[in-house]
N, C-alpha and C positions, 0 to 999 in steps of 0.2 A: 505495499499499497505505499503510496507517495502521500511525501507531505500534505500536498494541495488538494486530495482525494480526504483526508483526514480533517481537514480543516471543513471540506465542504459539507461531511457527515455533522462536524459540531454544529454547523451554521445552521442545518437545517433540522437540527433538533433543539435547537435555540427556539425555533419559530412555530415548535409544536404547542399549543395549548396545554397547560397545565393540567384542565379535564379529564382531556385525553391521555397527559402519560398517567395519572390516577388509577385513571378506570382500565387502560392497558395493566399496570402493575397488576391491580384487585384481580381481572381475568386470568394473568397469569398465578396466581398466589390460588385462586378458586380452580383453576385445571390441574392444580399442582395436588392440593387436597383431593379430589375427586380420584386422582388418579391411585394417590397413596391410600385412600379408602377403598380401593378395591372397583371404585363404580366405572371406571371404564370395561369391567369383565363381565360378561354373563352371569355369572357366579362372584359375588363379590368379596364370599368370606372363603375364597378359593385360591382367591387372584393371587399371582405370583409378587403383584406389585403392593400390595397390603400390608401397613407399616403403621401403625393407630401412633408412634409418637413420633412418629415424622410426620404425619398428617397433625396432629395437635400444634405441633409447632409452626406448621403453615399456618393453619388455622388462626391462632392466635396470634399469628401477625397480619394476614387477612384483617382481622378481629379491630388491632390496633391501625391501621392504617384507615381503615372504614370510621373508624370514630374519629380520627386523627382528623379526618378530611371531609367528614360528610358535607359540612357547610360551603364546600365548593362545588361539590358533585350537580348540584341540581337536580333535573330531573332523572341522572341515572341514579340517582342515593339510594330511590328505592327497589330497584331491580338488582343492584349489588347487595342491600341490607337481605335482600330475600332468601340470595344466595346464600350469601354467608349464615342466615341462620337453617338454611335446607342442609350446610355441611354439617353445623354444629350440629345438628339432627341426627343427619348420618353417622356422625363420629358415636354420637351417645348409642345408636342401635346396634352397632359394629363392635362395640365396647362389650369383654364379656362380664366388666364391673365397671359397669356404668358412675361417672361422675356424681355426687350429689349436686343438686340443683345451684348453678351459680359458680361449680368448681368447677364445669368443662372448660375445653380450649377456648378461648375467647371472651369466658363469661366477665370476666373481673373487667372487660371492654364493653359490652354489651348488656350486663345483666343477664339472669338465666334466662334459658330459652327453653320453653316446650316441644 
């Protein structure tokens, strides 16, 4: 990669609105969490990708991002929050010993999810 090509990449990123950067990060975290919950496989319980420890970390990071940026997300806030809550519920369902309400991944930021 030439120095000019690198500079062009930086300029392009600078032109991307913050809401788009935040939304893209949220979608990436959601996708990662879904994979780590095995949701990409027909039988999530038997998925080779199932890793609840990793899913907990990604869901918690997503919850922090959403909580910190909700005021900037405008119409994107609702669907992103719904996606986060769905992942939190899926985590609870996948756990052999579910966390107490308010103790699940990201719930310190979002509050208990039913």
